[in-house]
N, C-alpha and C positions, 0 to 999 in steps of 0.2 A: 290299152288298144281298143278301138271301136268294135272290132269283130268279138273280142272276148267279152265286152258287155252285151253285145247282141246274143252270144251264145248263152252267157248266164241268164239274161232275161228269158230267152226262149226255153231254157231248161226249167225255170221257175214256172213259166207259164203252162209248160206240158205237164209238169208234176201237179199243178193246181187242177187242171182239167182232169187228169187220172183220179185224184183224190175225190173230186166232185163227182165222178163217174161211179166210182166204188161206193161213196156214201149213199148216192141216190138209188143204186141198185139194191144195196143192203137193205136200206129202209124200206123200199117199196116191195121188195121180195118177202121180208118179214112181215110187213102188214098185209100183204096179200095171202100169204100162207095162213096167217092168224085168222084172216076172215074166211078161210076154208077153201081157197083155191088149191088146185092140185099143183104139183111141182112144175108142170109144164105152163100152167096158167100164171103161176107166181113169176116164173122166168119171164113170161111175156110182158108182165106188168113191169118188171125190173128193167127190162131192155127199153120199153117204151119211156120210162123216167130218164134214161140216158139220152134217149134220142131227143127228148123235150128240153133238155138243159139249155138255159139261156147263155150261150157262151159270150154274147156281147155284154151281157150284164156282169158275167164274172170277170171279164177283161176290165170293165170300169171299176169293180170293186177292187181288183188287184192294183190299178193305178192309184186309187185313194189310199190303200194300205202303203204302197210304196211311196207317195207323196209325204205321209205322215211320218214315214221312217227316214225320209230324207234320201231314198234310193232312186235309181233310175226307173223311168216308166217300162212296163213291160210291153 
């Protein structure tokens, strides 16, 4: 059913976005804290990393992965 494919693709996309946000935040927070920023400063750096994620690029990458796997586009 077309709706099921859309739902599956949407879930895959939202899970990928969430994973990218968590990864960006963790990496940037840890780097900022290691550089000596206080918790509040490191949190601001982590939040900026999430804000600056290139979501269009992420979608392009997901389409490439799906094409290679033979699955539907996200």
